[in-house]
VEXVO-818834 format. One record per atom (N, C-alpha, C, CB): atom name; y, x, z; residue number from 0; residue in one letter. Coordinates in pm, whole numbers, plus 50000, padded with zeros to 5 digits. Glycine has a CB too. Example, Ala and Ser with C-alpha at 12.3 -4.5 7.8 and 13.67 -1.06 7.14 Angstrom:
BEGIN
[N,[49431,51319,50780],0,A]
[CA,[49550,51230,50780],0,A]
[C,[49670,51320,50780],0,A]
[CB,[49553,51131,50905],0,A]
[N,[49775,51285,50708],1,S]
[CA,[49894,51367,50714],1,S]
[C,[50003,51290,50787],1,S]
[CB,[49940,51408,50572],1,S]
This chain:
BEGIN
[N,[83243,06277,49539],0,M]
[CA,[83139,06341,49432],0,M]
[C,[83232,06351,49288],0,M]
[CB,[82982,06227,49408],0,M]
[N,[83264,06479,49248],1,I]
[CA,[83341,06515,49154],1,I]
[C,[83235,06530,49019],1,I]
[CB,[83422,06645,49202],1,I]
[N,[83279,06431,48909],2,L]
[CA,[83185,06500,48765],2,L]
[C,[83257,06462,48678],2,L]
[CB,[83025,06450,48721],2,L]
[N,[83175,06542,48557],3,D]
[CA,[83246,06580,48407],3,D]
[C,[83185,06450,48338],3,D]
[CB,[83191,06754,48320],3,D]
[N,[83067,06411,48364],4,Q]
[CA,[83034,06328,48291],4,Q]
[C,[82974,06196,48417],4,Q]
[CB,[82932,06401,48178],4,Q]
[N,[82966,06068,48326],5,L]
[CA,[82905,05992,48407],5,L]
[C,[82696,05916,48423],5,L]
[CB,[83012,05898,48381],5,L]
[N,[82668,06070,48412],6,T]
[CA,[82579,06079,48483],6,T]
[C,[82472,06231,48552],6,T]
[CB,[82527,05994,48414],6,T]
[N,[82401,06211,48636],7,V]
[CA,[82398,06272,48734],7,V]
[C,[82247,06261,48707],7,V]
[CB,[82475,06226,48857],7,V]
[N,[82150,06435,48759],8,S]
[CA,[82015,06445,48816],8,S]
[C,[82047,06386,48955],8,S]
[CB,[81950,06602,48818],8,S]
[N,[81874,06336,49004],9,P]
[CA,[81845,06235,49100],9,P]
[C,[81834,06367,49184],9,P]
[CB,[81711,06115,49081],9,P]
[N,[81856,06494,49145],10,A]
[CA,[81805,06601,49290],10,A]
[C,[81966,06608,49316],10,A]
[CB,[81699,06802,49257],10,A]
[N,[82044,06669,49224],11,A]
[CA,[82235,06667,49250],11,A]
[C,[82271,06549,49347],11,A]
[CB,[82341,06627,49080],11,A]
[N,[82198,06426,49322],12,F]
[CA,[82289,06312,49401],12,F]
[C,[82226,06325,49498],12,F]
[CB,[82304,06159,49358],12,F]
[N,[82103,06366,49505],13,A]
[CA,[82045,06366,49680],13,A]
[C,[82085,06425,49721],13,A]
[CB,[81930,06388,49737],13,A]
[N,[82105,06560,49703],14,D]
[CA,[82200,06667,49764],14,D]
[C,[82319,06630,49812],14,D]
[CB,[82232,06765,49678],14,D]
[N,[82398,06545,49728],15,R]
[CA,[82561,06545,49724],15,R]
[C,[82581,06442,49817],15,R]
[CB,[82640,06512,49574],15,R]
[N,[82446,06290,49872],16,T]
[CA,[82499,06168,49872],16,T]
[C,[82357,06147,49956],16,T]
[CB,[82546,06084,49718],16,T]
[N,[82260,06199,49992],17,G]
[CA,[82162,06152,50050],17,G]
[C,[82060,06067,50065],17,G]
[CB,[82187,06146,50096],17,G]
[N,[82105,05999,49890],18,W]
[CA,[82022,05894,49814],18,W]
[C,[81943,05914,49705],18,W]
[CB,[82092,05807,49771],18,W]
[N,[81840,05933,49756],19,E]
[CA,[81715,05971,49657],19,E]
[C,[81628,05853,49576],19,E]
[CB,[81606,06046,49749],19,E]
[N,[81670,05893,49456],20,A]
[CA,[81550,05790,49418],20,A]
[C,[81408,05808,49381],20,A]
[CB,[81584,05727,49320],20,A]
[N,[81352,05718,49463],21,K]
[CA,[81235,05697,49426],21,K]
[C,[81135,05573,49341],21,K]
[CB,[81206,05715,49523],21,K]
[N,[81032,05544,49374],22,P]
[CA,[80946,05455,49278],22,P]
[C,[81005,05318,49327],22,P]
[CB,[80764,05471,49296],22,P]
[N,[81090,05303,49434],23,E]
[CA,[81084,05142,49517],23,E]
[C,[81250,05116,49469],23,E]
[CB,[81049,05143,49746],23,E]
[N,[81322,05261,49437],24,G]
[CA,[81461,05207,49430],24,G]
[C,[81557,05387,49483],24,G]
[CB,[81479,05030,49573],24,G]
[N,[81676,05318,49515],25,L]
[CA,[81745,05437,49588],25,L]
[C,[81727,05445,49734],25,L]
[CB,[81891,05435,49566],25,L]
[N,[81723,05535,49780],26,C]
[CA,[81684,05511,49912],26,C]
[C,[81745,05604,50023],26,C]
[CB,[81541,05518,49915],26,C]
[N,[81780,05571,50100],27,K]
[CA,[81877,05673,50215],27,K]
[C,[81825,05660,50373],27,K]
[CB,[82064,05614,50218],27,K]
[N,[81741,05718,50431],28,G]
[CA,[81696,05674,50539],28,G]
[C,[81559,05602,50521],28,G]
[CB,[81796,05596,50593],28,G]
[N,[81598,05455,50594],29,D]
[CA,[81506,05301,50619],29,D]
[C,[81572,05229,50485],29,D]
[CB,[81548,05189,50804],29,D]
[N,[81666,05271,50483],30,I]
[CA,[81738,05161,50329],30,I]
[C,[81659,05189,50209],30,I]
[CB,[81923,05204,50267],30,I]
[N,[81668,05067,50126],31,C]
[CA,[81618,05100,50009],31,C]
[C,[81722,05024,49935],31,C]
[CB,[81467,05068,49985],31,C]
[N,[81752,05042,49810],32,V]
[CA,[81813,04954,49701],32,V]
[C,[81735,04933,49600],32,V]
[CB,[81927,05000,49647],32,V]
[N,[81724,04845,49528],33,P]
[CA,[81606,04820,49416],33,P]
[C,[81751,04836,49273],33,P]
[CB,[81492,04605,49441],33,P]
[N,[81694,04945,49185],34,A]
[CA,[81764,05003,49051],34,A]
[C,[81730,05043,49006],34,A]
[CB,[81837,05060,49027],34,A]
[N,[81631,04972,48941],35,P]
[CA,[81575,05055,48787],35,P]
[C,[81651,05086,48700],35,P]
[CB,[81488,04990,48700],35,P]
[N,[81768,04970,48693],36,E]
[CA,[81876,05031,48572],36,E]
[C,[81958,05132,48557],36,E]
[CB,[81960,04964,48546],36,E]
[N,[81926,05211,48700],37,A]
[CA,[82027,05319,48763],37,A]
[C,[81929,05478,48697],37,A]
[CB,[82037,05298,48989],37,A]
[N,[81805,05448,48602],38,V]
[CA,[81800,05554,48550],38,V]
[C,[81768,05539,48427],38,V]
[CB,[81734,05629,48606],38,V]
[N,[81794,05646,48351],39,A]
[CA,[81797,05629,48205],39,A]
[C,[81707,05701,48174],39,A]
[CB,[81912,05658,48131],39,A]
[N,[81663,05701,48047],40,T]
[CA,[81507,05729,47982],40,T]
[C,[81536,05899,48000],40,T]
[CB,[81471,05660,47777],40,T]
[N,[81651,05983,47991],41,D]
[CA,[81604,06101,48038],41,D]
[C,[81550,06163,48156],41,D]
[CB,[81670,06152,48021],41,D]
[N,[81545,06058,48266],42,G]
[CA,[81558,06062,48366],42,G]
[C,[81714,06130,48510],42,G]
[CB,[81445,06108,48347],42,G]
[N,[81815,06106,48427],43,Q]
[CA,[81976,06121,48468],43,Q]
[C,[81976,05967,48509],43,Q]
[CB,[82106,06176,48325],43,Q]
[N,[82082,05995,48659],44,L]
[CA,[82092,05858,48679],44,L]
[C,[82249,05822,48654],44,L]
[CB,[82036,05821,48827],44,L]
[N,[82261,05718,48607],45,D]
[CA,[82406,05616,48582],45,D]
[C,[82507,05629,48671],45,D]
[CB,[82382,05461,48592],45,D]
[N,[82626,05694,48679],46,V]
[CA,[82679,05685,48766],46,V]
[C,[82782,05570,48803],46,V]
[CB,[82710,05783,48765],46,V]
[N,[82767,05494,48708],47,Q]
[CA,[82844,05340,48684],47,Q]
[C,[82780,05259,48776],47,Q]
[CB,[82829,05265,48525],47,Q]
[N,[82650,05226,48763],48,V]
[CA,[82523,05132,48825],48,V]
[C,[82512,05246,48947],48,V]
[CB,[82349,05104,48704],48,V]
[N,[82527,05330,48999],49,L]
[CA,[82510,05365,49138],49,L]
[C,[82631,05323,49195],49,L]
[CB,[82480,05512,49165],49,L]
[N,[82775,05335,49111],50,S]
[CA,[82863,05273,49203],50,S]
[C,[82821,05112,49214],50,S]
[CB,[83019,05297,49151],50,S]
[N,[82774,05038,49147],51,Q]
[CA,[82781,04888,49196],51,Q]
[C,[82671,04906,49246],51,Q]
[CB,[82797,04759,49102],51,Q]
[N,[82588,04921,49270],52,K]
[CA,[82453,04926,49324],52,K]
[C,[82495,04926,49449],52,K]
[CB,[82357,05041,49284],52,K]
[N,[82578,05073,49463],53,L]
[CA,[82547,05084,49611],53,L]
[C,[82666,05096,49675],53,L]
[CB,[82460,05198,49649],53,L]
[N,[82727,05062,49649],54,G]
[CA,[82914,05027,49711],54,G]
[C,[82981,05116,49718],54,G]
[CB,[82951,04975,49854],54,G]
[N,[82988,05238,49628],55,M]
[CA,[83039,05380,49622],55,M]
[C,[83177,05312,49516],55,M]
[CB,[82903,05525,49540],55,M]
[N,[83259,05370,49582],56,P]
[CA,[83370,05360,49476],56,P]
[C,[83378,05467,49363],56,P]
[CB,[83503,05364,49548],56,P]
[N,[83420,05427,49257],57,L]
[CA,[83419,05525,49152],57,L]
[C,[83537,05494,49056],57,L]
[CB,[83279,05525,49077],57,L]
[N,[83609,05675,49049],58,V]
[CA,[83714,05599,48939],58,V]
[C,[83762,05738,48859],58,V]
[CB,[83873,05499,49026],58,V]
[N,[83764,05692,48722],59,S]
[CA,[83792,05809,48651],59,S]
[C,[83924,05833,48562],59,S]
[CB,[83686,05821,48572],59,S]
[N,[83938,05921,48513],60,D]
[CA,[84060,05942,48388],60,D]
[C,[84004,05999,48321],60,D]
[CB,[84193,06011,48402],60,D]
[N,[84001,05889,48224],61,S]
[CA,[83922,05921,48119],61,S]
[C,[83952,06005,48010],61,S]
[CB,[83892,05825,48075],61,S]
[N,[84100,06039,48023],62,A]
[CA,[84187,06103,47945],62,A]
[C,[84129,06284,47995],62,A]
[CB,[84368,06042,47988],62,A]
[N,[84085,06295,48066],63,R]
[CA,[84058,06512,48064],63,R]
[C,[83878,06462,48159],63,R]
[CB,[84259,06679,48247],63,R]
[N,[83889,06375,48113],64,G]
[CA,[83698,06329,48142],64,G]
[C,[83678,06357,48309],64,G]
[CB,[83551,06470,48031],64,G]
[N,[83715,06338,48380],65,I]
[CA,[83645,06346,48494],65,I]
[C,[83619,06233,48610],65,I]
[CB,[83700,06443,48543],65,I]
[N,[83565,06224,48700],66,H]
[CA,[83536,06087,48738],66,H]
[C,[83506,06154,48930],66,H]
[CB,[83367,05999,48622],66,H]
[N,[83552,06045,48972],67,A]
[CA,[83506,06078,49125],67,A]
[C,[83406,05965,49208],67,A]
[CB,[83650,06091,49217],67,A]
[N,[83291,06022,49250],68,L]
[CA,[83229,05871,49343],68,L]
[C,[83251,05905,49446],68,L]
[CB,[83072,05817,49348],68,L]
[N,[83272,05841,49473],69,G]
[CA,[83322,05784,49693],69,G]
[C,[83203,05742,49709],69,G]
[CB,[83463,05617,49757],69,G]
[N,[83189,05819,49880],70,P]
[CA,[83078,05744,49956],70,P]
[C,[83063,05595,49939],70,P]
[CB,[83097,05763,50097],70,P]
[N,[82948,05552,50006],71,E]
[CA,[82907,05423,50016],71,E]
[C,[83019,05364,50105],71,E]
[CB,[82761,05409,50073],71,E]
[N,[83066,05217,50062],72,A]
[CA,[83181,05190,50183],72,A]
[C,[83158,05067,50228],72,A]
[CB,[83340,05195,50141],72,A]
[N,[82989,05032,50222],73,N]
[CA,[82985,04869,50292],73,N]
[C,[83035,04804,50251],73,N]
[CB,[83021,04831,50402],73,N]
[N,[83095,04761,50132],74,G]
[CA,[83136,04629,50116],74,G]
[C,[83290,04651,50114],74,G]
[CB,[83080,04527,50231],74,G]
[N,[83337,04790,50141],75,R]
[CA,[83489,04748,50145],75,R]
[C,[83535,04863,50077],75,R]
[CB,[83565,04723,50298],75,R]
[N,[83522,04882,49971],76,S]
[CA,[83584,04962,49869],76,S]
[C,[83649,04903,49815],76,S]
[CB,[83524,05020,49788],76,S]
[N,[83800,04982,49744],77,L]
[CA,[83896,04955,49657],77,L]
[C,[83819,04885,49559],77,L]
[CB,[83971,05073,49609],77,L]
[N,[83864,04781,49499],78,T]
[CA,[83846,04707,49354],78,T]
[C,[83948,04813,49275],78,T]
[CB,[83904,04512,49349],78,T]
[N,[84047,04879,49309],79,T]
[CA,[84125,04935,49173],79,T]
[C,[84210,05062,49250],79,T]
[CB,[84249,04796,49085],79,T]
[N,[84261,05158,49175],80,A]
[CA,[84322,05246,49241],80,A]
[C,[84446,05271,49236],80,A]
[CB,[84278,05333,49228],80,A]
[N,[84512,05134,49201],81,V]
[CA,[84644,05077,49168],81,V]
[C,[84715,05035,49291],81,V]
[CB,[84631,04959,49074],81,V]
[N,[84793,05108,49393],82,A]
[CA,[84881,05135,49502],82,A]
[C,[84934,05009,49489],82,A]
[CB,[84979,05259,49498],82,A]
[N,[84958,04986,49637],83,P]
[CA,[85066,04835,49605],83,P]
[C,[85196,04904,49624],83,P]
[CB,[85054,04676,49735],83,P]
[N,[85276,04822,49623],84,E]
[CA,[85453,04842,49623],84,E]
[C,[85482,04912,49770],84,E]
[CB,[85556,04664,49612],84,E]
[N,[85507,05039,49797],85,L]
[CA,[85561,05056,49909],85,L]
[C,[85711,05147,49958],85,L]
[CB,[85457,05098,49959],85,L]
[N,[85753,05056,50047],86,E]
[CA,[85915,05103,50010],86,E]
[C,[85926,05202,50154],86,E]
[CB,[86062,04938,50001],86,E]
[N,[86016,05311,50122],87,L]
[CA,[85985,05390,50309],87,L]
[C,[86107,05450,50288],87,L]
[CB,[85827,05532,50360],87,L]
[N,[86197,05465,50418],88,P]
[CA,[86315,05486,50418],88,P]
[C,[86343,05646,50413],88,P]
[CB,[86367,05415,50527],88,P]
[N,[86409,05672,50364],89,T]
[CA,[86473,05811,50344],89,T]
[C,[86505,05907,50440],89,T]
[CB,[86582,05799,50291],89,T]
[N,[86539,06029,50408],90,L]
[CA,[86657,06072,50537],90,L]
[C,[86724,06128,50473],90,L]
[CB,[86629,06160,50668],90,L]
[N,[86776,06122,50331],91,S]
[CA,[86885,06143,50243],91,S]
[C,[87003,06087,50324],91,S]
[CB,[86864,06073,50099],91,S]
[N,[87150,06138,50263],92,A]
[CA,[87276,06038,50372],92,A]
[C,[87254,05950,50302],92,A]
[CB,[87458,06067,50394],92,A]
[N,[87253,05947,50150],93,D]
[CA,[87279,05757,50129],93,D]
[C,[87181,05650,50166],93,D]
[CB,[87294,05714,49973],93,D]
[N,[87098,05741,50285],94,R]
[CA,[86978,05624,50337],94,R]
[C,[86912,05558,50186],94,R]
[CB,[87066,05468,50450],94,R]
[N,[86917,05567,50078],95,N]
[CA,[86855,05476,50031],95,N]
[C,[86682,05475,50034],95,N]
[CB,[86911,05475,49912],95,N]
[N,[86659,05356,50040],96,P]
[CA,[86479,05369,50044],96,P]
[C,[86400,05412,49959],96,P]
[CB,[86412,05263,50053],96,P]
[N,[86309,05475,49943],97,F]
[CA,[86211,05529,49793],97,F]
[C,[86095,05442,49786],97,F]
[CB,[86139,05703,49798],97,F]
[N,[86082,05415,49709],98,K]
[CA,[85978,05279,49631],98,K]
[C,[85904,05396,49569],98,K]
[CB,[86061,05134,49492],98,K]
[N,[85762,05357,49569],99,L]
[CA,[85661,05420,49530],99,L]
[C,[85696,05376,49367],99,L]
[CB,[85514,05376,49610],99,L]
[N,[85709,05271,49331],100,S]
[CA,[85706,05240,49202],100,S]
[C,[85807,05308,49137],100,S]
[CB,[85713,05108,49181],100,S]
[N,[85905,05404,49147],101,A]
[CA,[85960,05515,49119],101,A]
[C,[85878,05589,49035],101,A]
[CB,[85992,05578,49226],101,A]
[N,[85770,05623,49100],102,L]
[CA,[85655,05689,49030],102,L]
[C,[85547,05667,48970],102,L]
[CB,[85615,05742,49079],102,L]
[N,[85585,05553,48910],103,H]
[CA,[85504,05505,48807],103,H]
[C,[85476,05605,48651],103,H]
[CB,[85576,05366,48778],103,H]
[N,[85358,05574,48672],104,G]
[CA,[85315,05663,48543],104,G]
[C,[85246,05777,48572],104,G]
[CB,[85429,05713,48462],104,G]
[N,[85286,05787,48715],105,R]
[CA,[85207,05973,48774],105,R]
[C,[85107,05944,48880],105,R]
[CB,[85341,06109,48872],105,R]
[N,[85018,06063,48877],106,K]
[CA,[84970,06052,48973],106,K]
[C,[85013,06096,49114],106,K]
[CB,[84886,06086,48942],106,K]
[N,[84964,06008,49225],107,V]
[CA,[85066,06072,49318],107,V]
[C,[84929,06042,49469],107,V]
[CB,[85273,05960,49322],107,V]
[N,[84924,06130,49536],108,L]
[CA,[84842,06143,49642],108,L]
[C,[84943,06136,49778],108,L]
[CB,[84754,06282,49623],108,L]
[N,[84889,06004,49844],109,L]
[CA,[84914,05991,49983],109,L]
[C,[84867,06031,50112],109,L]
[CB,[84912,05906,49994],109,L]
[N,[84940,06086,50153],110,V]
[CA,[84835,06125,50295],110,V]
[C,[84921,06086,50385],110,V]
[CB,[84781,06295,50331],110,V]
[N,[84811,05986,50491],111,A]
[CA,[84864,05906,50626],111,A]
[C,[84828,05975,50735],111,A]
[CB,[84809,05760,50649],111,A]
[N,[84887,06003,50804],112,W]
[CA,[84865,06059,50993],112,W]
[C,[84911,05959,51079],112,W]
[CB,[84966,06208,51052],112,W]
[N,[84781,05959,51167],113,A]
[CA,[84825,05921,51299],113,A]
[C,[84805,05984,51421],113,A]
[CB,[84786,05818,51319],113,A]
[N,[84828,06003,51540],114,S]
[CA,[84793,06069,51670],114,S]
[C,[84706,06021,51708],114,S]
[CB,[84871,06074,51767],114,S]
[N,[84697,05868,51714],115,W]
[CA,[84548,05788,51816],115,W]
[C,[84449,05804,51735],115,W]
[CB,[84546,05604,51857],115,W]
């Protein structure tokens, strides 16, 4: 879920995630999570609280004012958006390995694929 602010309407949140704000908490099917602090006085939902209560990873780019809220991860979400050091062989003639740290300070999208 891509957001330009750290609040979201309950209707938009329900439409995009399946989690509904009810008097008993945030509910999806038979599961309800108590989260009274997630609802602000204006009725909007606090995305940071939603992230913590529902185990949904939240990544923010505060310089650009954009946020991404991922699906619930059942406790298996990443705690940081910092990638570990990766070193891969290159196909160049000198065969020097490529290190992910060479791109330090830049945003990087890693795409992995496997046939199984």
